[in-house]
N, C-alpha and C positions, 0 to 999 in steps of 0.2 A: 774520812780525812784515811782510813784503812786504805780502799781505795785508790784512792789517789797515791799514797805511798806506794802500792804495789804496781800502778803505771809508772811510778818516776822508776821505780827500780827493774823496769822490765828493759833488759840491755839490747839495743840492736833492733828495737822495735820503736819506730816512730808514729804509726799509724796504728789506731786499732778501729776494728769494725765492730757494728754493732753488736754482732752475734758473739763476735768476742769480751767485748763491757758488761754484755750480759753474763756470759759467764762467768766473767771474774767476780761481778757483783754478788752470783749467787754463791760463788766459794767461800766468800768473805761474809755475807748476810747471815748464809744457809737458808733464805729464803727460796721459793722456784718464781721465777723474775719474765720467765718466756711469756711473749705476747700471745693474746689470746684473740679467737676470733669476736665482736660484737655479737651480745645474744639476740638482737634484733640490728634494724637497719639506724645508723646514724650519719648524718649529714652536714654538711657548712656548707651553706648558700649563700651568696653573694648579689647584693642586691642594686641596682643602678636605680636612681630615684631622678626623677623628670629635674631640670634646672626649676623649674617653676613652681615648686610644687614643696613645702615644708617636711623636708626628712623626718620630722618627729610627728608628722600628722601620719606618716605611712606607718614609723615604727609602729609607734600605739595600735595602729589595727594587724600588723605582725602580730604581737604581742596574744591578740584572740583567736589564734588557729591553731586546730588540735595538732598537737603534733611538735609547735614550737618548744623549746626548750628556754631558748635565750636569745636575745636583741640587742646590737650592737652600733650604735654611729660610729663611722670609721672615715677617715682620711684616703684619698687615693683615686682608684678607678673606679671603684663602687664606694656607694656610700651607707651602706650598712652589711652588716652580718648577720646570717640569721642560723642556729643550733638549732637541729630539728632530731625528732627521735620517730619512727614509724615501724610498724609490724612489720611491711613488708615490701617488696616496689611497686605495688599498685596505692599503698598510703601513701607513699613517696613521692609520688607520681603527682597525687590529688594534694598535698601538700606545698609545692612547684604551682598548681596550676591556681591554687587558692593565692599564693602569694601576687602573681603575675594578674589575678583579675585585679587587685589592689589600683585604685587610680594614683596614677601618677608613678608606678613601677616601670619603667622603661626595658631592662633587659636581668637578668638573673644568670648565674653559673655555679653549678651544684655541684662539689665533690663530699663523696663518700669516704666515711672514716673507714682504714681496713684493718686498722688493730691499733689497739691501746697496750702499754707497756706501765 
Protein backbone atom coordinates (compact mmCIF):
# COMPACT_ATOMS: atom_id res chain seq x y z
CA UNK A 1 0.00 0.00 0.00
CA UNK A 2 2.88 2.36 0.78
CA UNK A 3 4.30 1.88 -2.69
CA UNK A 4 0.97 2.60 -4.35
CA UNK A 5 0.51 5.69 -2.19
CA UNK A 6 3.97 6.96 -3.18
CA UNK A 7 3.19 6.41 -6.87
CA UNK A 8 -0.07 8.32 -6.58
CA UNK A 9 1.71 11.17 -4.81
CA UNK A 10 4.33 11.53 -7.58
CA UNK A 11 3.11 14.69 -9.25
CA UNK A 12 3.76 15.14 -12.95
CA UNK A 13 4.81 11.51 -13.44
CA UNK A 14 2.44 9.49 -15.60
CA UNK A 15 4.69 6.50 -16.28
CA UNK A 16 7.34 4.73 -14.25
CA UNK A 17 10.07 2.60 -15.82
CA UNK A 18 10.82 -0.77 -14.24
CA UNK A 19 14.05 0.54 -12.71
CA UNK A 20 12.21 3.46 -11.11
CA UNK A 21 9.59 1.15 -9.61
CA UNK A 22 12.30 -1.12 -8.22
CA UNK A 23 14.10 1.85 -6.65
CA UNK A 24 10.84 3.04 -5.11
CA UNK A 25 10.07 -0.42 -3.73
CA UNK A 26 13.59 -0.74 -2.33
CA UNK A 27 13.30 2.66 -0.65
CA UNK A 28 10.03 1.75 1.03
CA UNK A 29 10.77 -1.89 1.96
CA UNK A 30 14.45 -1.49 2.76
CA UNK A 31 15.18 -4.64 0.73
CA UNK A 32 17.41 -5.01 -2.32
CA UNK A 33 15.15 -6.00 -5.21
CA UNK A 34 17.52 -5.58 -8.15
CA UNK A 35 17.18 -8.19 -10.88
CA UNK A 36 19.76 -10.93 -10.65
CA UNK A 37 21.08 -13.22 -13.37
CA UNK A 38 20.07 -16.86 -13.00
CA UNK A 39 22.60 -19.27 -11.51
CA UNK A 40 21.81 -21.82 -14.20
CA UNK A 41 20.04 -21.70 -17.53
CA UNK A 42 16.28 -21.58 -17.23
CA UNK A 43 13.98 -21.65 -20.21
CA UNK A 44 10.37 -21.92 -21.23
CA UNK A 45 9.74 -24.19 -24.21
CA UNK A 46 6.49 -24.01 -26.15
CA UNK A 47 5.58 -27.33 -27.77
CA UNK A 48 3.19 -27.89 -30.66
CA UNK A 49 1.61 -31.36 -30.81
CA UNK A 50 0.29 -33.03 -33.97
CA UNK A 51 -3.51 -32.81 -34.09
CA UNK A 52 -3.97 -36.60 -34.26
CA UNK A 53 -1.97 -37.21 -31.04
CA UNK A 54 -3.38 -36.89 -27.51
CA UNK A 55 -1.60 -33.98 -25.83
CA UNK A 56 -1.72 -35.78 -22.48
CA UNK A 57 0.37 -38.65 -23.91
CA UNK A 58 3.06 -36.12 -24.86
CA UNK A 59 2.91 -34.28 -21.52
CA UNK A 60 3.44 -37.52 -19.58
CA UNK A 61 6.59 -38.23 -21.59
CA UNK A 62 7.81 -34.65 -21.12
CA UNK A 63 7.75 -35.01 -17.32
CA UNK A 64 10.30 -37.85 -17.57
CA UNK A 65 12.99 -35.71 -19.25
CA UNK A 66 15.86 -34.67 -16.97
CA UNK A 67 15.78 -30.91 -16.42
CA UNK A 68 12.02 -30.51 -16.93
CA UNK A 69 10.56 -28.81 -13.85
CA UNK A 70 6.99 -28.12 -14.94
CA UNK A 71 4.65 -29.10 -17.80
CA UNK A 72 1.40 -27.29 -18.59
CA UNK A 73 -1.19 -27.94 -21.28
CA UNK A 74 -2.34 -24.62 -22.75
CA UNK A 75 -4.51 -23.13 -25.47
CA UNK A 76 -3.32 -21.03 -28.39
CA UNK A 77 -0.70 -21.49 -31.08
CA UNK A 78 1.15 -24.08 -28.99
CA UNK A 79 -0.28 -26.95 -26.93
CA UNK A 80 2.18 -27.34 -24.07
CA UNK A 81 4.55 -25.10 -22.09
CA UNK A 82 7.57 -26.78 -20.52
CA UNK A 83 9.72 -25.07 -17.89
CA UNK A 84 13.28 -26.39 -17.73
CA UNK A 85 16.51 -25.87 -15.79
CA UNK A 86 19.78 -26.75 -17.49
CA UNK A 87 23.38 -26.86 -16.28
CA UNK A 88 24.71 -25.21 -19.44
CA UNK A 89 23.82 -24.55 -23.13
CA UNK A 90 24.76 -28.11 -24.12
CA UNK A 91 22.37 -29.54 -21.52
CA UNK A 92 19.60 -27.18 -22.66
CA UNK A 93 20.12 -28.29 -26.26
CA UNK A 94 19.89 -31.92 -25.15
CA UNK A 95 16.60 -31.22 -23.35
CA UNK A 96 15.17 -29.57 -26.49
CA UNK A 97 16.32 -32.50 -28.65
CA UNK A 98 14.73 -34.98 -26.21
CA UNK A 99 11.46 -33.06 -26.45
CA UNK A 100 11.58 -33.05 -30.27
CA UNK A 101 12.14 -36.83 -30.32
CA UNK A 102 8.78 -37.50 -28.65
CA UNK A 103 6.27 -38.94 -31.12
CA UNK A 104 3.67 -36.29 -31.95
CA UNK A 105 5.82 -33.22 -31.26
CA UNK A 106 5.61 -31.04 -34.39
CA UNK A 107 7.68 -28.03 -33.31
CA UNK A 108 9.17 -26.19 -30.35
CA UNK A 109 10.01 -22.60 -29.49
CA UNK A 110 12.54 -21.95 -26.73
CA UNK A 111 12.72 -18.73 -24.72
CA UNK A 112 15.55 -18.22 -22.22
CA UNK A 113 14.73 -16.59 -18.90
CA UNK A 114 17.11 -13.65 -18.65
CA UNK A 115 16.36 -12.39 -15.15
CA UNK A 116 14.00 -12.77 -12.23
CA UNK A 117 12.84 -10.12 -9.84
